[in-house]
C-alpha positions as CSV (number, residue, x, y, z in Angstrom):
1,X,-1.8,1.4,7.0
2,X,-1.3,-2.1,8.4
3,X,-2.0,-5.1,6.2
4,X,-3.8,-6.6,9.2
5,X,-6.9,-4.6,8.6
6,X,-10.0,-6.7,7.8
7,X,-13.7,-6.9,8.3
8,X,-16.6,-9.3,7.7
9,X,-20.2,-8.1,7.1
10,X,-23.3,-10.1,6.6
11,X,-26.2,-9.2,4.3
12,X,-29.5,-10.8,3.3
13,X,-30.5,-10.7,-0.4
14,X,-33.7,-8.7,-0.7
15,X,-35.9,-7.9,-3.7
16,X,-34.1,-4.6,-4.2
17,X,-30.8,-6.4,-4.5
18,X,-31.8,-8.5,-7.5
19,X,-30.5,-8.2,-11.0
20,X,-34.1,-7.6,-12.2
21,X,-34.5,-4.7,-9.8
22,X,-31.0,-3.2,-10.5
23,X,-31.3,-3.5,-14.3
24,X,-28.3,-5.8,-14.6
25,X,-30.4,-8.7,-15.8
26,X,-33.9,-10.0,-15.5
27,X,-33.7,-12.7,-12.9
28,X,-34.7,-12.5,-9.2
29,X,-31.2,-13.3,-7.9
30,X,-28.5,-11.2,-6.3
31,X,-27.3,-8.7,-8.9
32,X,-23.6,-8.2,-9.4
33,X,-23.8,-4.4,-8.8
34,X,-25.2,-5.0,-5.3
35,X,-22.5,-7.6,-4.6
36,X,-19.8,-5.1,-5.7
37,X,-21.4,-2.5,-3.4
38,X,-21.4,-5.0,-0.5
39,X,-17.7,-5.7,-1.2
40,X,-16.9,-2.0,-1.2
41,X,-18.8,-1.4,2.0
42,X,-16.8,-4.2,3.7
43,X,-13.5,-2.6,2.6
44,X,-14.7,0.7,4.1
45,X,-15.5,-1.1,7.4
46,X,-12.1,-2.8,7.4
47,X,-10.3,0.5,7.6
48,X,-12.9,2.8,9.3
49,X,-11.0,3.0,12.6
50,X,-7.7,3.7,10.8
51,X,-8.8,6.6,8.6
52,X,-8.4,10.1,10.2
53,X,-11.4,12.4,10.8
54,X,-10.3,14.7,7.9
55,X,-9.8,11.7,5.5
56,X,-11.9,9.2,3.7
57,X,-11.3,6.5,1.2
58,X,-12.5,6.3,-2.4
59,X,-12.7,3.2,-4.6
60,X,-10.5,3.2,-7.7
61,X,-10.6,-0.4,-9.0
62,X,-12.8,-3.4,-8.6
63,X,-12.3,-6.9,-10.0
64,X,-14.9,-9.4,-8.8
65,X,-15.7,-12.9,-10.1
66,X,-19.4,-13.6,-9.3
67,X,-19.5,-17.4,-9.4
68,X,-23.0,-18.6,-8.4
69,X,-26.5,-17.2,-8.1
70,X,-28.1,-16.3,-4.7
71,X,-31.9,-16.2,-4.4
72,X,-33.9,-13.6,-2.4
73,X,-33.6,-14.5,1.3
74,X,-30.1,-16.0,1.2
75,X,-27.6,-14.7,3.6
76,X,-24.2,-13.6,2.3
77,X,-21.0,-13.0,4.3
78,X,-18.4,-10.7,2.8
79,X,-14.8,-10.6,4.1
80,X,-12.3,-7.9,3.1
81,X,-8.7,-8.1,4.0
82,X,-5.9,-5.6,3.2
83,X,-3.3,-7.5,1.2
84,X,-1.2,-4.5,0.0
85,X,-0.7,-1.1,1.5
86,X,1.6,1.7,0.3
87,X,1.2,5.3,1.2
88,X,-2.4,6.1,0.5
89,X,-3.1,3.0,-1.7
90,X,-4.8,0.0,-0.2
91,X,-5.6,-3.2,-2.0
92,X,-8.1,-5.7,-0.5
93,X,-8.8,-9.3,-1.1
94,X,-12.6,-9.8,-1.0
95,X,-14.4,-13.1,-0.6
96,X,-18.2,-13.6,-0.5
97,X,-19.7,-16.8,0.9
98,X,-23.2,-18.1,1.0
99,X,-23.9,-18.5,4.7
100,X,-26.4,-21.4,4.6
101,X,-24.9,-23.4,1.7
102,X,-23.2,-26.8,2.0
103,X,-19.4,-26.5,2.6
104,X,-18.5,-27.3,-1.1
105,X,-21.0,-24.6,-2.4
106,X,-20.2,-21.7,-0.1
107,X,-18.0,-19.6,-2.3
108,X,-20.2,-17.0,-4.0
109,X,-17.5,-14.6,-5.3
110,X,-14.0,-13.4,-4.9
111,X,-11.8,-10.6,-6.1
112,X,-9.9,-7.5,-5.4
113,X,-10.9,-3.9,-4.5
114,X,-8.5,-1.0,-4.5
115,X,-9.1,2.1,-2.5
116,X,-7.2,5.4,-2.0
117,X,-7.1,7.4,1.2
118,X,-7.8,11.1,0.4
119,X,-8.2,14.3,2.3
120,X,-12.0,14.8,2.4
121,X,-12.1,18.6,1.9
122,X,-9.4,18.7,-0.8
123,X,-11.2,16.0,-2.7
124,X,-14.5,17.7,-2.6
125,X,-13.0,21.1,-3.4
126,X,-11.7,19.7,-6.7
127,X,-15.2,18.8,-7.7
128,X,-16.5,22.4,-7.2
129,X,-13.8,24.1,-9.3
130,X,-15.0,25.5,-12.6
131,X,-13.4,23.8,-15.6
132,X,-10.6,25.9,-17.2
């Protein structure tokens, strides 16, 4: 897997994305769980054309620093870029920016997401085996 893989996706904070709705707080601002999901979705998009039909990727580690609050209606841009690739392991740098903020206030979050490429059928088969 090339370290050139990257993607940028844009999202708009909606009521269902808030900390109050997700149970991660009680304020009507972007909840960290949704931000993490957006970061993971962007990593999936970054490698979607490079993962074979019988493969998929699964998240294995997330480290995100959520730096500022984002109200409902704010647009957020998330960029994921592969910074390390070895065999099936991929490590991404992720950066989230507030689209409409002033230049010095754009950085919303940054961090790292690790994904592992797996064989889809083999991965699911392990889930259906009775415990021994």
